Z-matrix of the N, CA and C atoms (Angstrom, degrees):
N
C 1 1.379
C 2 1.510 1 113.96
N 3 1.286 2 118.32 1 135.91
C 4 1.458 3 123.26 2 -174.93
C 5 1.540 4 107.30 3 -104.43
N 6 1.318 5 114.89 4 146.00
C 7 1.521 6 121.31 5 174.40
C 8 1.470 7 110.07 6 -118.90
N 9 1.243 8 118.87 7 153.44
C 10 1.471 9 125.23 8 173.85
C 11 1.444 10 111.57 9 86.85
N 12 1.265 11 117.29 10 -150.21
C 13 1.483 12 122.10 11 179.92
C 14 1.441 13 110.53 12 -105.88
N 15 1.306 14 117.87 13 132.48
C 16 1.448 15 124.12 14 -173.35
C 17 1.606 16 109.68 15 -108.59
N 18 1.328 17 113.35 16 131.55
C 19 1.414 18 116.22 17 170.81
C 20 1.580 19 106.71 18 -125.80
N 21 1.292 20 115.81 19 135.83
C 22 1.447 21 118.89 20 179.67
C 23 1.517 22 111.64 21 -55.57
N 24 1.294 23 114.32 22 153.12
C 25 1.525 24 121.17 23 176.92
C 26 1.516 25 111.46 24 -58.84
N 27 1.354 26 114.99 25 140.61
C 28 1.405 27 117.10 26 171.70
C 29 1.577 28 108.34 27 124.70
N 30 1.306 29 115.65 28 138.48
C 31 1.383 30 118.88 29 -179.60
C 32 1.483 31 117.64 30 -67.79
N 33 1.402 32 116.17 31 -21.58
C 34 1.434 33 119.50 32 176.90
C 35 1.567 34 109.67 33 -70.34
N 36 1.328 35 121.28 34 -34.20
C 37 1.361 36 124.33 35 -178.01
C 38 1.621 37 107.57 36 -74.05
N 39 1.300 38 118.49 37 -35.46
C 40 1.402 39 119.99 38 178.03
C 41 1.585 40 109.78 39 -67.79
N 42 1.357 41 116.37 40 -48.51
C 43 1.489 42 117.05 41 177.22
C 44 1.542 43 111.80 42 -56.73
N 45 1.316 44 116.63 43 -33.50
C 46 1.425 45 117.77 44 -177.25
C 47 1.594 46 114.70 45 -80.73
N 48 1.335 47 115.84 46 -42.96
C 49 1.491 48 122.67 47 -169.91
C 50 1.539 49 111.73 48 -94.19
N 51 1.325 50 120.63 49 -33.45
C 52 1.373 51 123.44 50 -173.45
C 53 1.582 52 115.70 51 -56.24
N 54 1.281 53 116.03 52 -47.40
C 55 1.561 54 120.95 53 177.72
C 56 1.512 55 108.46 54 -57.84
N 57 1.360 56 120.70 55 -46.54
C 58 1.404 57 121.84 56 -179.98
C 59 1.575 58 116.26 57 -61.35
N 60 1.352 59 110.87 58 -37.44
C 61 1.511 60 122.84 59 178.79
C 62 1.551 61 109.61 60 -66.62
N 63 1.386 62 111.71 61 -43.62
C 64 1.491 63 112.17 62 177.91
C 65 1.529 64 114.19 63 -75.69
N 66 1.210 65 121.98 64 -21.43
C 67 1.508 66 120.20 65 174.40
C 68 1.514 67 109.13 66 -77.45
N 69 1.323 68 122.87 67 -27.08
C 70 1.434 69 122.41 68 -172.63
C 71 1.579 70 106.69 69 -81.58
N 72 1.257 71 115.65 70 107.80
C 73 1.420 72 124.10 71 -177.11
C 74 1.517 73 112.81 72 -78.99
N 75 1.322 74 116.82 73 -7.40
C 76 1.464 75 120.08 74 -175.52
C 77 1.564 76 109.06 75 -91.98
N 78 1.319 77 119.68 76 -4.62
C 79 1.477 78 120.85 77 -176.24
C 80 1.566 79 109.40 78 -85.00
N 81 1.297 80 113.34 79 -179.76
C 82 1.439 81 120.03 80 -173.15
C 83 1.587 82 115.32 81 -82.70
N 84 1.261 83 116.25 82 3.00
C 85 1.482 84 120.02 83 -176.07
C 86 1.543 85 107.96 84 -76.24
N 87 1.387 86 113.77 85 127.43
C 88 1.429 87 121.51 86 -177.81
C 89 1.559 88 108.30 87 -71.79
N 90 1.303 89 115.92 88 162.32
C 91 1.512 90 121.00 89 175.05
C 92 1.436 91 112.40 90 -56.67
N 93 1.301 92 116.42 91 -40.33
C 94 1.577 93 123.90 92 -177.52
C 95 1.545 94 103.54 93 -73.02
N 96 1.295 95 123.28 94 -43.34
C 97 1.473 96 125.37 95 175.42
C 98 1.511 97 106.80 96 -57.79
N 99 1.296 98 115.51 97 -54.93
C 100 1.459 99 120.00 98 -177.57
C 101 1.534 100 114.31 99 -49.55
N 102 1.378 101 110.90 100 -46.29
C 103 1.462 102 118.35 101 -177.03
C 104 1.615 103 109.65 102 -65.99
N 105 1.329 104 115.56 103 -44.05
C 106 1.411 105 121.47 104 -178.51
C 107 1.564 106 111.30 105 -63.53
N 108 1.320 107 115.51 106 -46.92
C 109 1.435 108 118.25 107 174.69
C 110 1.458 109 120.18 108 -60.11
N 111 1.369 110 113.55 109 -36.34
C 112 1.465 111 125.14 110 174.60
C 113 1.531 112 106.58 111 -62.87
N 114 1.293 113 119.00 112 -45.73
C 115 1.492 114 119.05 113 -176.42
C 116 1.550 115 105.92 114 -65.93
N 117 1.255 116 121.86 115 -41.32
C 118 1.407 117 127.69 116 -174.97
C 119 1.575 118 107.47 117 -66.29
N 120 1.307 119 116.52 118 -43.27
C 121 1.487 120 121.11 119 175.51
C 122 1.487 121 111.92 120 -61.29
N 123 1.309 122 118.64 121 -40.03
C 124 1.538 123 123.03 122 176.09
C 125 1.463 124 109.55 123 -65.61
N 126 1.363 125 119.60 124 -35.72
C 127 1.411 126 118.37 125 176.22
C 128 1.491 127 115.45 126 -69.78
N 129 1.431 128 114.51 127 -33.58
C 130 1.414 129 113.78 128 172.90
C 131 1.505 130 115.40 129 -69.67
N 132 1.368 131 119.03 130 -33.16
C 133 1.333 132 121.84 131 177.75
C 134 1.578 133 110.24 132 -63.21
N 135 1.363 134 114.26 133 -40.41
C 136 1.522 135 121.28 134 176.68
C 137 1.493 136 110.28 135 -62.46
N 138 1.329 137 116.70 136 -42.03
C 139 1.501 138 120.62 137 179.22
C 140 1.504 139 109.84 138 -62.02
N 141 1.451 140 117.20 139 -42.96
C 142 1.388 141 120.71 140 178.15
C 143 1.569 142 110.24 141 -57.72
N 144 1.304 143 116.12 142 -42.27
C 145 1.484 144 118.06 143 -177.52
C 146 1.539 145 109.87 144 -67.03
N 147 1.360 146 116.72 145 -36.18
C 148 1.410 147 118.01 146 -177.74
C 149 1.509 148 108.38 147 -69.10
N 150 1.293 149 117.80 148 -40.06
C 151 1.518 150 120.07 149 -176.35
C 152 1.599 151 106.83 150 -70.83
N 153 1.260 152 118.72 151 -33.34
C 154 1.419 153 118.23 152 176.97
C 155 1.556 154 109.34 153 -66.15
N 156 1.343 155 115.77 154 -38.41
C 157 1.517 156 118.17 155 179.70
C 158 1.537 157 110.24 156 -65.77
N 159 1.341 158 115.95 157 -42.40
C 160 1.409 159 116.94 158 177.77
C 161 1.520 160 115.41 159 -68.31
N 162 1.321 161 117.42 160 -33.99
C 163 1.483 162 120.62 161 175.84
C 164 1.635 163 107.06 162 -64.18
N 165 1.309 164 117.44 163 -41.26
C 166 1.529 165 118.83 164 176.91
C 167 1.451 166 109.89 165 -62.59
N 168 1.280 167 119.04 166 -44.16
C 169 1.486 168 120.89 167 -177.83
C 170 1.554 169 110.11 168 -61.79
N 171 1.315 170 115.38 169 -43.57
C 172 1.470 171 119.12 170 179.53
C 173 1.550 172 111.06 171 -65.90
N 174 1.308 173 116.09 172 -39.07
C 175 1.478 174 116.90 173 177.89
C 176 1.497 175 108.65 174 -67.49
N 177 1.305 176 124.33 175 -41.87
C 178 1.411 177 124.68 176 176.63
C 179 1.558 178 111.64 177 -62.22
N 180 1.243 179 116.77 178 -42.88
C 181 1.503 180 120.92 179 173.70
C 182 1.492 181 111.74 180 -56.54
N 183 1.390 182 117.09 181 -44.45
C 184 1.411 183 118.72 182 178.37
C 185 1.439 184 114.33 183 -66.42
N 186 1.283 185 119.97 184 -32.60
C 187 1.496 186 123.36 185 179.58
C 188 1.526 187 112.87 186 -68.87
N 189 1.358 188 111.91 187 -27.12
C 190 1.504 189 119.45 188 -174.52
C 191 1.526 190 114.95 189 -91.64
N 192 1.407 191 117.58 190 -3.30
C 193 1.439 192 120.02 191 -174.12
C 194 1.562 193 108.48 192 -130.86
N 195 1.354 194 116.69 193 126.38
C 196 1.414 195 117.20 194 -178.34
C 197 1.484 196 113.05 195 -67.12
N 198 1.306 197 120.16 196 -31.96
C 199 1.480 198 117.56 197 178.18
C 200 1.528 199 111.11 198 -59.27
N 201 1.367 200 117.45 199 -50.34
C 202 1.366 201 120.19 200 176.74
C 203 1.505 202 118.08 201 -54.27
N 204 1.357 203 111.58 202 -38.09
C 205 1.473 204 119.47 203 -178.55
C 206 1.521 205 107.82 204 -68.85
N 207 1.316 206 117.98 205 -35.94
C 208 1.435 207 119.86 206 -179.19
C 209 1.579 208 109.89 207 -71.97
N 210 1.306 209 116.68 208 -36.71
C 211 1.390 210 119.04 209 179.38
C 212 1.582 211 109.81 210 -67.25
N 213 1.302 212 115.64 211 -43.00
C 214 1.510 213 118.42 212 177.65
C 215 1.485 214 111.62 213 -62.11
N 216 1.239 215 124.68 214 -24.01
C 217 1.444 216 126.86 215 172.18
C 218 1.434 217 115.63 216 -59.18
N 219 1.406 218 115.11 217 -23.47
C 220 1.461 219 118.71 218 -176.60
C 221 1.525 220 109.32 219 -81.76
N 222 1.286 221 118.39 220 144.98
C 223 1.480 222 123.34 221 -177.43
C 224 1.538 223 109.62 222 -56.83
N 225 1.326 224 114.83 223 134.22
C 226 1.428 225 121.79 224 174.67
C 227 1.563 226 115.28 225 76.88
N 228 1.345 227 115.43 226 8.71
C 229 1.487 228 118.17 227 177.62
C 230 1.472 229 110.70 228 -111.12
N 231 1.320 230 116.49 229 123.86
C 232 1.466 231 121.44 230 178.22
C 233 1.492 232 110.77 231 -117.95
N 234 1.308 233 118.50 232 -167.49
C 235 1.422 234 119.44 233 -175.55
C 236 1.589 235 113.49 234 -63.84
N 237 1.310 236 116.40 235 -36.26
C 238 1.476 237 119.86 236 -178.43
C 239 1.522 238 108.31 237 -69.38
N 240 1.330 239 117.73 238 -45.46
C 241 1.388 240 118.28 239 179.33
C 242 1.556 241 115.08 240 -66.70
N 243 1.324 242 115.33 241 -40.09
C 244 1.412 243 118.30 242 175.64
C 245 1.402 244 116.59 243 -60.32
N 246 1.334 245 120.50 244 -40.69
C 247 1.464 246 122.19 245 179.23
C 248 1.479 247 110.25 246 -72.72
N 249 1.358 248 117.02 247 -33.12
C 250 1.482 249 121.25 248 176.58
C 251 1.499 250 110.90 249 -64.59
N 252 1.362 251 117.65 250 -43.27
C 253 1.401 252 121.53 251 -179.83
C 254 1.596 253 113.03 252 -61.38
N 255 1.266 254 113.21 253 -46.84
C 256 1.486 255 120.47 254 176.79
C 257 1.506 256 112.38 255 -63.45
N 258 1.340 257 118.46 256 -43.10
C 259 1.434 258 123.64 257 176.07
C 260 1.527 259 111.66 258 -60.96
N 261 1.357 260 116.24 259 -36.63
C 262 1.453 261 119.90 260 -176.58
C 263 1.591 262 111.95 261 -80.67
N 264 1.281 263 113.50 262 -52.99
C 265 1.553 264 114.99 263 -174.65
C 266 1.466 265 115.37 264 -102.20
N 267 1.381 266 119.42 265 -7.80
C 268 1.400 267 119.42 266 174.13
C 269 1.522 268 113.75 267 92.22
N 270 1.303 269 115.41 268 162.19
C 271 1.490 270 119.39 269 -174.62
C 272 1.559 271 111.84 270 -63.50
N 273 1.341 272 118.22 271 -47.60
C 274 1.424 273 120.30 272 -176.24
C 275 1.506 274 114.03 273 -62.26
N 276 1.369 275 114.25 274 -46.01
C 277 1.409 276 118.07 275 176.50
C 278 1.450 277 114.08 276 -62.71
N 279 1.289 278 119.41 277 -33.73
C 280 1.503 279 127.07 278 -174.50
C 281 1.534 280 103.70 279 -70.69
N 282 1.246 281 122.05 280 -45.27
C 283 1.432 282 123.54 281 -179.23
C 284 1.616 283 107.70 282 -59.18
N 285 1.293 284 117.89 283 -48.14
C 286 1.514 285 121.98 284 173.14
C 287 1.503 286 114.58 285 -52.57
N 288 1.378 287 112.94 286 -46.94
C 289 1.447 288 119.51 287 -178.38
C 290 1.552 289 110.17 288 -65.40
N 291 1.349 290 118.51 289 -42.31
C 292 1.428 291 116.92 290 179.96
C 293 1.556 292 110.30 291 -56.78
N 294 1.347 293 114.49 292 -46.77
C 295 1.465 294 120.42 293 -176.37
C 296 1.562 295 110.24 294 -58.01
N 297 1.388 296 111.69 295 -43.04
C 298 1.464 297 115.02 296 -177.87
C 299 1.586 298 112.07 297 -68.07
N 300 1.312 299 115.06 298 -41.01
C 301 1.454 300 121.46 299 -179.17
C 302 1.571 301 108.18 300 -65.00
N 303 1.328 302 116.39 301 -34.96
C 304 1.542 303 115.70 302 175.81
C 305 1.451 304 109.54 303 -67.99
N 306 1.272 305 122.15 304 -35.97
C 307 1.481 306 124.39 305 176.29
C 308 1.445 307 110.29 306 -58.69
N 309 1.314 308 120.45 307 -46.77
C 310 1.457 309 122.35 308 -174.79
C 311 1.475 310 114.86 309 -76.92
N 312 1.433 311 113.29 310 -32.79
C 313 1.526 312 118.24 311 -179.09
C 314 1.448 313 112.03 312 -80.79
N 315 1.290 314 119.87 313 -11.57
C 316 1.497 315 122.09 314 174.14
C 317 1.465 316 108.58 315 85.38
């Protein structure tokens, strides 16, 4: 048996349902709980904004660099993967890897 307000697991459900729950003053959430969850929801929104900013920066970086562009041409490689590959194996190794992957992928 569950008590209180139930939200399905997953951040998508929290983003969708928590604002409605916090606005409904007739539910069982205490004023302290309402304040706490509102603060956490604001933190979540701030993190979403930061992630969006980082994604845009990575996309801009990839547009300005030929190596990243070449990596992105490979199936399944996007801006995050391309920058991670270069950060991990370096520019020279990445150039060699792109050429080998192209040979295998036809």
